[in-house]
BAFI-3210 file (N, C-alpha, C; in Angstrom, 3 decimals, decimal comma, padded with zeros to 6 digits):
// residues 214
n [1|2|3|4|5|6|7|8|9|10|11|12|13|14|15|16|17|18|19|20|21|22|23|24|25|26|27|28|29|30|31|32|33|34|35|36|37|38|39|40|41|42|43|44|45|46|47|48|49|50|51|52|53|54|55|56|57|58|59|60|61|62|63|64|65|66|67|68|69|70|71|72|73|74|75|76|77|78|79|80|81|82|83|84|85|86|87|88|89|90|91|92|93|94|95|96|97|98|99|100|101|102|103|104|105|106|107|108|109|110|111|112|113|114|115|116|117|118|119|120|121|122|123|124|125|126|127|128|129|130|131|132|133|134|135|136|137|138|139|140|141|142|143|144|145|146|147|148|149|150|151|152|153|154|155|156|157|158|159|160|161|162|163|164|165|166|167|168|169|170|171|172|173|174|175|176|177|178|179|180|181|182|183|184|185|186|187|188|189|190|191|192|193|194|195|196|197|198|199|200|201|202|203|204|205|206|207|208|209|210|211|212|213|214]
n.u [011,146|009,848|006,512|004,566|003,783|001,913|001,117|003,415|004,300|002,365|000,721|-001,897|-003,762|-005,325|-008,231|-008,477|-009,383|-012,861|-012,960|-010,607|-008,143|-006,994|-004,543|-003,557|-003,253|-001,117|000,726|001,501|002,906|004,807|007,503|008,713|009,303|008,957|005,688|003,354|000,526|-002,458|-005,151|-008,042|-010,508|-013,670|-016,031|-019,619|-019,834|-017,786|-014,473|-012,540|-010,343|-007,171|-005,222|-001,817|000,349|003,770|006,694|008,872|009,526|010,788|010,507|007,858|007,932|009,400|007,336|005,429|006,713|007,229|004,720|002,704|000,458|000,849|-000,047|-002,748|-004,172|-005,703|-006,512|-005,370|-003,295|-003,680|-001,263|-000,300|000,968|-000,970|-002,386|-004,375|-004,778|-006,410|-008,916|-008,953|-009,792|-008,933|-009,650|-009,490|-010,323|-012,819|-014,446|-013,962|-012,336|-008,861|-007,057|-008,549|-009,910|-010,781|-013,258|-012,784|-013,851|-016,520|-017,390|-015,547|-011,926|-010,596|-009,518|-009,657|-007,343|-004,413|-001,081|001,945|004,395|007,901|010,857|010,891|012,212|012,961|011,769|009,773|006,606|002,903|002,175|004,414|004,824|002,569|002,954|005,174|004,265|002,231|003,109|002,859|000,237|-003,301|-003,789|-005,577|-005,458|-003,112|-000,770|001,526|003,407|004,977|006,762|008,206|010,002|010,792|010,084|007,148|004,655|001,284|-000,478|-003,324|-004,687|-006,877|-007,554|-007,165|-005,080|-003,441|-002,333|-000,953|000,989|002,414|003,634|005,345|006,900|007,785|008,823|011,789|012,660|013,942|013,139|012,606|012,650|012,454|014,303|015,766|016,646|015,873|016,039|013,235|010,907|008,130|005,144|002,227|-000,595|-002,594|-003,984|-006,572|-007,332|-008,076|-006,954|-004,347|-004,487|-005,150|-003,026|-000,697|-000,834|-000,063|-000,674|000,196|001,086|002,402|004,262|005,877|007,105|008,280|010,283|011,787|013,329|015,140]
n.v [-021,850|-024,188|-024,041|-025,757|-026,394|-024,297|-023,399|-022,917|-020,558|-018,777|-016,770|-016,675|-014,002|-012,911|-011,572|-009,080|-005,360|-004,356|-002,450|-002,478|-001,919|-002,905|-001,801|-001,141|-003,844|-004,735|-002,795|-003,518|-005,818|-005,510|-005,112|-007,425|-008,821|-009,389|-009,498|-011,684|-011,976|-010,647|-011,669|-010,476|-010,773|-009,743|-010,551|-010,733|-010,743|-009,842|-011,243|-009,587|-010,951|-012,298|-013,326|-013,493|-013,869|-014,722|-014,267|-015,784|-018,426|-018,211|-015,510|-015,461|-016,834|-015,018|-013,050|-014,125|-014,565|-011,947|-010,664|-011,959|-011,610|-008,917|-005,425|-004,036|-000,978|-001,367|-004,033|-007,367|-009,067|-012,220|-014,180|-016,738|-019,637|-020,593|-023,233|-024,891|-024,103|-021,447|-021,496|-021,939|-020,985|-019,559|-020,911|-019,141|-016,709|-017,493|-017,651|-015,299|-012,437|-012,258|-011,912|-009,599|-006,237|-003,317|-001,486|000,613|004,084|006,009|007,297|008,668|009,070|011,243|014,371|017,567|018,079|018,192|017,385|018,359|016,377|016,605|015,664|012,917|009,454|007,987|005,280|005,333|004,400|004,740|003,283|003,027|005,693|006,263|004,630|005,636|008,272|007,719|007,292|009,406|010,069|009,707|008,472|008,945|009,006|008,716|009,465|009,351|011,166|012,275|015,114|018,217|018,613|016,156|013,185|013,438|013,788|013,636|013,694|012,894|013,462|012,580|014,504|017,940|018,250|016,075|016,597|019,010|018,033|016,293|017,680|019,159|017,235|015,440|016,935|017,243|014,591|011,310|009,418|006,066|003,156|-000,305|-000,195|002,428|005,540|008,710|012,341|014,099|016,715|018,326|020,085|022,169|021,861|023,693|023,144|021,631|018,121|017,435|019,284|018,638|016,192|016,928|018,433|016,991|014,199|010,785|007,660|004,883|002,659|003,523|005,133|003,285|001,859|003,834|004,526|002,214|002,577|004,433]
n.w [-018,116|-015,925|-014,909|-013,939|-011,371|-010,182|-007,717|-006,090|-006,986|-006,508|-004,070|-001,561|-000,425|002,232|004,258|003,456|003,184|002,283|000,473|-001,062|-003,470|-006,805|-007,415|-004,874|-003,902|-005,437|-004,849|-002,326|-002,809|-004,786|-004,359|-003,712|-005,910|-009,588|-010,691|-012,074|-012,331|-010,912|-009,017|-007,782|-005,455|-004,556|-002,469|-001,788|001,005|003,700|004,393|001,799|-000,779|-002,469|-005,078|-005,654|-008,246|-008,800|-010,750|-009,896|-007,695|-005,328|-004,821|-004,266|-001,774|-000,284|-000,123|001,369|003,679|004,513|004,385|005,710|008,389|008,489|009,050|007,705|007,087|009,408|009,238|009,703|007,573|006,131|004,668|002,562|000,815|-002,074|-001,513|-002,543|-005,107|-007,137|-006,416|-003,662|-000,264|002,743|005,825|007,921|006,670|005,853|008,076|009,531|010,745|010,762|013,449|014,108|013,402|011,688|009,978|007,199|007,330|005,984|002,667|001,255|001,635|002,059|003,570|005,226|006,475|005,505|004,399|002,689|001,154|000,353|-001,380|-001,348|-001,907|-005,152|-004,983|-003,321|-002,196|-002,006|000,163|001,805|002,353|003,902|006,041|007,215|008,010|009,632|012,164|013,904|013,909|012,791|009,901|006,963|004,186|001,583|-000,861|-003,803|-006,165|-009,309|-010,030|-011,360|-009,608|-008,575|-006,556|-004,826|-002,232|-000,675|002,200|004,157|007,305|009,920|011,750|013,004|014,944|014,808|012,192|012,627|014,509|013,017|011,116|012,909|014,007|011,882|009,962|008,225|008,845|008,705|006,048|005,159|003,164|002,002|000,028|-000,110|001,416|002,709|003,680|004,430|003,643|005,389|005,257|005,705|003,515|001,612|-000,745|-002,676|-002,941|-005,457|-007,217|-006,774|-008,129|-010,672|-011,658|-011,206|-010,387|-011,269|-012,955|-010,897|-012,011|-014,316|-013,074|-011,728|-013,754|-015,089|-013,197|-013,403|-015,407|-015,244]
ca.u [010,752|008,595|005,400|003,602|003,267|001,806|000,937|004,669|004,507|001,246|000,291|-003,094|-003,785|-006,667|-008,505|-008,383|-010,618|-013,741|-012,872|-009,407|-008,100|-006,034|-003,157|-003,165|-002,637|000,143|001,773|001,796|003,747|005,808|008,882|009,267|009,653|008,091|004,267|002,682|-000,930|-003,288|-006,784|-008,631|-011,692|-014,562|-017,274|-020,629|-019,652|-016,392|-013,457|-012,107|-009,023|-006,567|-004,093|-000,814|001,348|005,028|007,569|009,901|008,884|011,590|009,935|006,568|008,313|009,499|006,159|004,672|007,407|007,176|003,329|001,767|000,456|001,238|-001,443|-002,914|-005,343|-006,687|-006,685|-004,155|-003,434|-003,296|-000,659|000,307|000,982|-002,172|-002,056|-005,617|-005,045|-007,129|-010,213|-008,752|-010,164|-008,443|-010,613|-009,469|-011,022|-014,068|-015,191|-013,888|-011,141|-007,597|-006,526|-009,443|-009,689|-011,801|-013,450|-012,610|-015,211|-016,871|-017,068|-014,187|-010,939|-009,915|-009,981|-009,041|-005,985|-003,485|000,244|002,681|005,800|008,814|012,050|010,913|013,204|012,133|011,362|008,686|005,129|001,991|002,071|005,632|004,560|001,596|003,672|006,109|003,524|001,193|003,919|002,432|-001,371|-004,368|-003,653|-006,760|-005,169|-001,658|-000,486|002,799|003,255|006,006|006,518|009,410|011,193|011,052|008,727|006,435|003,462|000,194|-001,013|-004,426|-005,033|-008,290|-007,815|-006,064|-004,047|-002,375|-001,637|000,227|001,981|003,282|004,531|006,370|007,758|008,330|009,667|013,274|012,878|014,502|012,243|013,269|011,987|013,301|015,239|016,521|016,389|016,061|015,417|012,119|010,258|006,645|004,349|000,809|-000,877|-004,008|-004,584|-007,401|-006,872|-008,448|-005,989|-003,045|-004,720|-005,204|-001,733|000,472|-000,914|000,069|-000,954|001,439|001,807|003,343|005,326|007,080|007,682|009,273|011,404|012,720|014,119|016,160]
ca.v [-022,206|-024,945|-023,571|-026,717|-026,255|-022,818|-023,013|-022,505|-019,240|-017,913|-016,483|-016,214|-012,902|-013,041|-010,500|-007,665|-004,526|-004,530|-001,353|-002,645|-001,784|-003,807|-001,048|-001,359|-005,077|-004,704|-001,983|-004,284|-006,928|-005,414|-005,038|-008,771|-009,353|-009,157|-009,916|-012,064|-011,770|-010,360|-011,964|-009,835|-011,366|-009,060|-011,354|-009,866|-010,767|-009,566|-010,358|-009,790|-011,740|-011,998|-014,360|-012,879|-014,841|-014,072|-015,001|-016,597|-019,091|-017,555|-014,168|-015,652|-017,249|-013,784|-012,209|-014,829|-014,332|-010,449|-009,973|-012,629|-010,914|-007,524|-004,953|-003,038|-000,266|-001,967|-005,510|-008,159|-009,807|-013,648|-014,484|-018,029|-020,217|-021,022|-024,762|-025,473|-023,323|-020,111|-021,702|-022,008|-019,877|-019,892|-020,956|-017,912|-015,787|-018,067|-017,617|-014,109|-011,673|-012,864|-011,049|-008,635|-005,334|-002,273|-001,163|002,104|004,774|007,109|006,895|009,353|009,007|012,470|015,262|018,954|018,150|017,632|017,827|018,014|015,940|016,640|015,050|011,503|008,833|007,456|004,012|005,413|003,999|005,402|002,624|003,486|007,039|006,182|003,779|006,748|009,384|007,443|007,244|010,408|010,405|008,724|008,818|008,373|009,064|009,060|009,359|009,821|011,534|012,884|016,475|018,650|018,697|014,729|012,556|014,159|013,076|014,232|012,756|013,460|013,117|012,615|015,622|018,976|018,051|014,978|017,271|019,819|017,405|015,565|018,895|019,549|016,000|014,579|017,689|016,916|013,315|010,359|008,416|004,969|001,887|-001,527|000,258|003,745|006,367|010,285|013,291|014,761|017,977|018,207|021,300|021,945|022,037|024,309|022,879|020,388|016,847|017,535|020,260|017,892|015,193|017,490|018,900|016,250|012,791|009,914|006,399|004,370|001,597|004,194|005,640|002,398|001,515|005,005|004,454|001,054|002,861|005,580]
ca.w [-016,842|-015,674|-013,900|-013,903|-010,108|-010,019|-006,187|-005,546|-007,448|-006,182|-002,761|-001,195|000,536|002,900|005,284|002,870|003,354|001,323|-000,686|-001,469|-005,144|-007,501|-007,225|-003,437|-003,677|-006,345|-004,102|-001,294|-003,138|-005,966|-003,906|-003,629|-007,239|-010,715|-010,581|-013,190|-012,202|-009,515|-009,197|-006,614|-005,252|-003,493|-002,425|-001,157|002,477|004,172|003,690|000,448|-000,709|-003,706|-005,398|-006,417|-008,816|-009,024|-011,777|-009,254|-006,452|-004,144|-004,522|-003,546|-000,490|000,432|000,139|002,578|005,019|004,768|004,599|006,708|009,771|008,225|009,454|006,523|007,385|010,418|009,074|009,705|006,511|006,094|003,423|002,500|-000,614|-002,441|-001,609|-003,257|-006,334|-006,927|-005,587|-002,303|000,387|003,926|006,785|008,650|006,121|005,603|009,174|010,251|010,507|011,173|014,495|014,224|012,416|011,666|008,625|006,837|007,503|005,053|001,212|000,803|002,767|001,979|004,707|004,947|007,269|004,512|004,394|001,504|001,480|-000,618|-001,118|-001,221|-002,865|-006,320|-004,729|-002,283|-002,563|-001,078|001,456|002,403|003,023|004,998|007,268|007,928|008,529|010,699|013,337|014,705|013,808|012,167|008,334|006,253|002,913|001,025|-002,327|-004,275|-007,543|-009,896|-010,554|-011,891|-008,498|-008,197|-006,077|-003,732|-001,777|000,071|003,250|004,887|008,728|010,216|012,580|012,924|016,061|014,134|011,191|013,091|015,073|012,004|010,643|013,928|014,496|010,678|009,004|008,083|009,299|007,820|005,515|004,715|002,862|001,772|-001,095|-000,079|002,637|002,373|004,512|003,802|004,263|005,606|005,422|005,537|002,189|001,433|-001,989|-002,558|-003,539|-006,938|-007,699|-007,071|-009,208|-011,995|-011,864|-010,701|-009,985|-012,481|-012,630|-010,306|-012,953|-015,250|-012,236|-011,432|-014,992|-015,368|-012,240|-013,522|-016,442|-014,662]
c.u [009,436|007,755|004,362|002,769|003,094|001,613|002,172|005,015|003,380|000,862|-001,223|-003,083|-005,204|-006,903|-008,124|-009,542|-011,495|-013,547|-011,408|-009,434|-006,944|-004,620|-002,701|-002,546|-001,109|001,158|002,283|002,911|004,912|007,274|009,464|009,653|008,649|006,884|003,866|001,308|-001,408|-004,631|-007,254|-010,148|-012,690|-015,750|-018,457|-020,440|-018,125|-015,817|-013,139|-010,766|-008,470|-005,473|-003,074|000,182|002,671|005,702|008,521|009,317|009,602|010,929|008,513|006,820|008,489|008,460|005,437|005,317|007,297|005,655|002,312|001,727|000,489|-000,225|-001,518|-004,276|-006,480|-006,882|-005,393|-004,166|-002,978|-002,571|000,071|000,264|-000,446|-002,211|-003,367|-005,717|-005,979|-008,458|-010,184|-009,062|-009,880|-009,585|-010,810|-010,531|-012,622|-015,062|-015,068|-012,493|-009,893|-006,953|-007,328|-009,186|-011,005|-011,932|-013,080|-013,898|-015,323|-016,666|-015,785|-013,220|-010,164|-010,320|-009,193|-007,776|-004,977|-002,053|000,880|004,102|006,637|010,039|012,105|011,897|012,272|011,455|010,099|007,286|004,121|001,867|003,266|005,506|003,599|002,118|004,634|005,411|002,606|001,917|003,290|001,017|-002,101|-004,299|-005,066|-006,492|-003,732|-001,686|000,950|002,599|004,642|005,707|008,029|010,585|011,384|009,874|008,322|005,234|002,587|-000,318|-002,214|-004,599|-006,463|-008,732|-006,710|-004,876|-002,887|-001,666|-000,471|001,206|002,882|004,191|005,599|007,412|008,449|009,045|011,036|013,502|013,292|013,414|013,053|012,177|012,869|014,425|016,201|015,983|016,746|015,435|014,355|011,607|008,677|006,138|002,899|000,346|-002,390|-004,699|-005,453|-006,788|-007,129|-007,382|-004,662|-003,225|-004,583|-003,949|-000,623|000,317|-000,779|-000,230|000,207|002,027|002,813|004,490|006,231|007,650|008,709|010,506|012,310|013,735|015,234|017,037]
c.v [-023,024|-024,420|-024,449|-026,762|-024,879|-022,390|-022,399|-021,149|-018,222|-017,976|-016,138|-015,128|-012,848|-011,837|-009,209|-006,794|-004,708|-003,533|-001,198|-002,527|-002,502|-003,229|-001,237|-002,748|-005,246|-003,859|-002,561|-005,430|-006,680|-005,406|-006,474|-009,474|-009,179|-009,989|-010,336|-011,625|-011,541|-010,780|-011,590|-010,271|-010,357|-009,595|-010,431|-009,666|-010,445|-010,941|-010,486|-010,606|-011,690|-013,118|-013,605|-013,937|-014,166|-014,899|-015,984|-017,172|-018,338|-016,154|-014,461|-016,091|-015,852|-013,015|-012,850|-014,586|-012,814|-009,812|-010,676|-011,981|-009,384|-006,621|-003,721|-002,267|-000,800|-003,351|-006,216|-009,179|-011,304|-013,847|-015,878|-018,516|-020,739|-022,602|-025,491|-024,915|-021,967|-020,345|-021,774|-020,766|-020,243|-019,918|-019,872|-016,958|-016,247|-017,719|-016,334|-013,566|-012,408|-012,001|-009,750|-007,505|-004,421|-001,856|000,278|002,755|005,920|006,600|007,547|009,306|010,285|013,457|016,709|019,095|017,585|018,321|017,705|017,576|016,111|015,857|013,485|010,815|008,316|006,075|004,118|005,164|004,820|004,578|002,928|004,868|007,077|005,529|004,778|007,718|009,027|007,101|008,271|010,877|009,555|009,266|008,208|008,395|009,301|008,786|009,894|010,185|012,048|014,320|017,029|018,720|017,133|014,133|013,279|013,515|014,088|013,091|013,473|012,840|013,246|013,951|016,655|018,816|017,055|015,721|018,172|019,202|016,804|016,611|019,137|018,378|015,406|015,591|017,492|015,748|012,456|009,340|007,261|003,780|000,732|-001,102|001,277|004,408|007,810|011,128|013,996|015,886|017,919|019,582|021,031|022,391|022,685|023,886|021,646|019,294|016,934|018,143|019,484|016,692|015,634|017,896|017,952|014,790|011,879|008,638|005,747|003,205|002,152|004,661|004,675|001,954|002,563|004,780|003,334|001,452|003,867|005,156]
c.w [-016,519|-014,432|-013,809|-012,386|-009,571|-008,534|-005,626|-005,939|-006,882|-004,633|-002,600|-000,239|001,038|003,920|004,725|003,067|002,004|000,082|-001,185|-003,050|-005,533|-007,209|-006,034|-003,286|-004,344|-005,488|-002,847|-001,457|-004,169|-005,476|-003,745|-004,732|-008,383|-010,408|-011,917|-013,444|-010,936|-009,934|-007,900|-006,599|-004,195|-003,336|-001,711|000,385|002,778|004,498|002,158|000,399|-002,216|-003,834|-006,185|-006,950|-009,162|-010,264|-011,116|-007,878|-005,264|-003,842|-003,807|-002,101|000,262|000,740|001,182|003,728|005,353|004,995|005,375|007,878|009,513|008,396|008,406|006,909|008,524|010,393|009,183|008,596|006,871|004,774|003,516|001,130|-000,786|-002,558|-002,384|-004,710|-006,013|-006,382|-004,188|-001,536|001,845|004,898|007,676|008,070|005,664|006,701|009,946|010,044|011,138|012,109|014,549|013,167|012,433|010,280|008,471|006,955|006,432|003,552|000,722|001,993|002,822|003,039|004,289|005,749|006,440|004,666|003,052|001,831|000,239|-000,245|-000,996|-002,169|-004,081|-006,003|-003,893|-002,866|-001,560|000,216|002,294|003,071|004,091|006,145|008,042|008,533|009,652|011,992|014,329|014,666|013,048|010,955|007,781|004,678|002,664|-000,345|-002,695|-005,701|-007,986|-010,194|-010,954|-010,823|-007,972|-007,664|-004,892|-003,223|-000,980|001,004|003,858|006,251|009,032|011,216|012,619|013,724|015,412|013,062|011,679|013,774|014,125|011,414|011,633|014,095|013,112|009,729|009,205|008,801|008,256|007,408|004,826|004,277|002,599|000,780|-000,796|001,195|002,079|003,482|003,755|004,435|004,313|005,927|005,131|004,043|002,200|000,259|-001,827|-003,288|-005,003|-007,631|-007,881|-008,038|-010,611|-012,567|-011,955|-010,941|-011,303|-011,991|-011,986|-011,065|-013,837|-014,259|-011,941|-012,673|-015,479|-014,554|-012,632|-014,869|-016,358|-013,718]
res [m|d|r|s|n|r|s|s|y|t|v|y|v|g|n|l|p|d|d|i|r|m|r|e|v|e|d|l|f|y|k|y|g|p|i|v|d|i|d|l|k|i|p|p|r|h|p|s|y|a|f|v|e|f|e|d|s|l|d|a|e|d|a|v|e|g|r|d|g|y|k|f|d|g|y|r|l|r|v|e|f|a|r|g|g|r|g|y|l|s|s|v|d|r|y|g|s|y|g|g|g|s|s|r|t|g|a|s|r|h|s|d|y|r|v|l|i|t|g|l|p|s|s|a|s|w|q|d|l|k|d|h|m|r|q|v|g|d|v|c|f|s|e|v|y|l|d|r|n|g|v|s|g|i|v|d|y|t|n|y|d|d|m|k|y|a|i|r|k|l|d|d|s|l|f|r|n|a|f|s|r|a|y|i|r|v|m|q|s|l|a|s|y|e|s|f|y|n|r|h|l|i|d|l|h|f|y|f|s|l|g|s|t|i]
***
């Protein structure tokens, strides 16, 4: 395949939060097609940005269409083809936020207001779960993991009332993403995040590679 014009395979992702992680960037874009490389840039001054290179230029086009203007943790993303190569920096992100935004608060995003979600489809990502659960409250953390019962998740809310409302409204609700749908169960969890991590949590890179083989 001729990849001499790499700009047609690479998208620029601007106005990212300053504490963004590589895995979070991948999770935003993996659904559009196989990714060749992610180049994450976190400069001294806000905002952060990234370049995502796809195997197929059509996948890159779908990513631009699907994620430009997408709101991610209070930041409205700017996604476009990297017209000037990887040195390109959008004027939107050079001079300020695109459509406004608010920074994440606190060094840790975990809270004591945690729910456990079971019955998730194998294609569920932490971002899909967060999108579903924040319909009813302010989510500060979400994660998915594999256990002997399948795919489950944990979600932390910023306050007690939102947690209780989520249990009441989203238990036995229909979860859906671009690939599948399933009815999920939502219940309060008294376990700490660390205990979940030690017993169940796996790296999402392994999780998705495993999911592609079954």
